[in-house]
C-alpha positions in Angstrom: 6.5 201.6 277.4 10.1 201.4 277.0 12.7 202.2 279.7 14.2 205.2 277.9 15.3 207.9 280.2 13.0 210.4 278.6 15.5 213.3 279.7 15.0 212.9 283.5 16.7 215.4 285.4 17.8 213.6 288.7 19.1 216.9 290.4 15.4 218.0 289.4 13.7 215.1 291.1 16.0 215.3 294.3 15.0 218.9 294.6 11.1 217.9 294.3 11.7 215.0 296.7 14.0 216.5 299.1 13.5 220.2 299.0 10.0 220.5 298.4 8.7 217.5 300.3 11.5 216.4 302.6 11.4 213.0 301.2 8.3 212.2 303.2 6.1 209.3 301.8 3.1 210.8 303.1 3.4 213.3 300.4 3.6 210.9 297.4 0.5 212.0 295.6 2.0 215.8 295.7 5.4 214.5 294.6 3.8 212.5 291.6 1.8 215.7 290.7 5.1 217.9 290.6 6.8 215.1 288.6 4.0 215.2 286.3 4.1 219.1 286.0 7.6 218.9 285.2 7.5 216.2 282.4 3.7 216.3 281.3 3.7 212.4 282.2 5.2 210.2 284.9 8.3 208.7 283.4 9.2 205.2 284.5 12.7 206.1 285.4 11.3 208.8 287.7 9.0 206.4 289.3 12.0 203.9 289.9 14.0 206.7 291.5 11.1 208.0 293.6 10.8 204.5 294.8 14.4 204.3 295.8 14.6 207.5 297.3 11.5 207.0 299.4 12.1 203.3 300.3 8.4 202.7 298.8 8.1 199.5 296.5 7.8 200.5 293.0 4.6 198.7 292.7 3.0 201.0 295.4 4.0 204.2 293.4 2.7 202.5 289.9 -0.7 201.7 291.6 -1.0 205.4 292.7 -0.1 206.6 289.3 -2.5 204.3 287.5 -5.4 204.8 290.1 -5.9 208.5 289.6 -6.9 209.4 286.2 -5.3 212.6 286.4 -1.8 211.0 286.0 -0.4 209.4 282.8 2.2 207.1 282.4 2.5 207.8 278.7 3.8 211.0 277.1 1.2 213.5 276.3 0.8 216.4 274.2 1.7 219.8 275.4 -1.8 220.6 275.5 -4.4 218.5 277.0 -7.8 218.6 275.2 -10.7 217.2 277.3 -14.0 216.6 275.4 -16.9 215.9 277.6 -19.1 213.2 276.5 -21.6 213.3 279.3 -25.3 212.9 278.5 -25.9 216.8 278.1 -22.8 217.2 275.7 -23.4 213.9 273.9 -26.9 215.0 272.9 -25.8 218.4 271.8 -23.2 216.8 269.4 -20.2 216.1 271.7 -19.3 212.8 269.5 -19.1 215.0 266.5 -16.9 217.6 268.3 -14.7 214.5 269.3 -14.3 213.4 265.8 -13.4 216.9 264.5 -10.8 217.2 267.3 -9.3 213.9 266.3 -9.2 214.9 262.8 -7.4 218.2 263.5 -5.1 216.8 266.0 -4.0 214.0 263.6 -3.5 216.5 260.9 -1.5 218.7 263.4 0.7 215.7 264.5 1.5 215.0 260.7 2.6 218.5 260.1 4.6 218.8 263.1 8.2 217.7 264.0 8.1 219.3 267.3 6.7 216.5 269.2 3.2 216.0 270.5 1.3 219.3 270.6 -2.0 217.9 271.8 -3.6 214.9 273.5 -7.1 214.3 273.6 -8.9 212.8 276.8 -12.6 212.0 276.5 -14.5 212.8 279.9 -17.7 212.1 281.2 -18.3 215.3 282.7 -16.5 218.8 283.1 -19.5 220.3 285.0 -20.8 222.7 282.6 -23.8 220.8 281.5 -26.1 223.8 280.6 -23.2 225.0 278.3 -22.8 221.9 276.2 -21.0 220.7 274.1 -18.0 221.6 276.2 -14.2 221.3 275.3 -11.4 222.2 278.1 -8.1 223.0 276.6 -5.5 222.8 279.4 -7.7 224.9 281.9 -9.7 226.9 279.3 -13.3 226.1 279.0 -15.0 226.5 275.6 -18.8 226.0 275.7 -21.4 225.6 273.1 -19.0 224.8 270.2 -19.7 223.4 266.8 -17.4 221.2 264.8 -16.7 224.1 262.6 -15.1 226.1 265.5 -12.6 223.3 266.7 -9.6 224.2 264.5 -10.0 227.9 265.2 -10.0 227.0 268.8 -7.2 224.5 268.9 -5.0 227.0 266.6 -4.7 229.3 269.7 -2.7 226.6 271.6 1.0 227.0 270.3 
């Protein structure tokens, strides 16, 4: 990743770090969650700033950001599409659903000048095994879907 500013608002970071979490390093994960909620990923300049403000080595903050799969250090789409590829979903056609999602997302990106609309994240289990194949878009669960339904489902998201 390059070191572009990514539009980091340092006043907003101060609000998160100082006002919401009193610059207490014990709240590091919650601060990272708040920063990711704001930018949809963890921008490198924000992590360096957090390191300075909390007097925590950057390597520790980076380590936390890379350890938990919920965090992303790369820009992501406005809508996160999680496709379950666990055993139950896989045997019911999860891989075909994944391929169709990739095709739709690729076509959407080619048609869009607005930035990333979708990011796809294969996951091992969403916890809805009897409803497979399952796709989660942001917080919405779509179950027993077919490849033909993918485009219709994704059209609902901006």
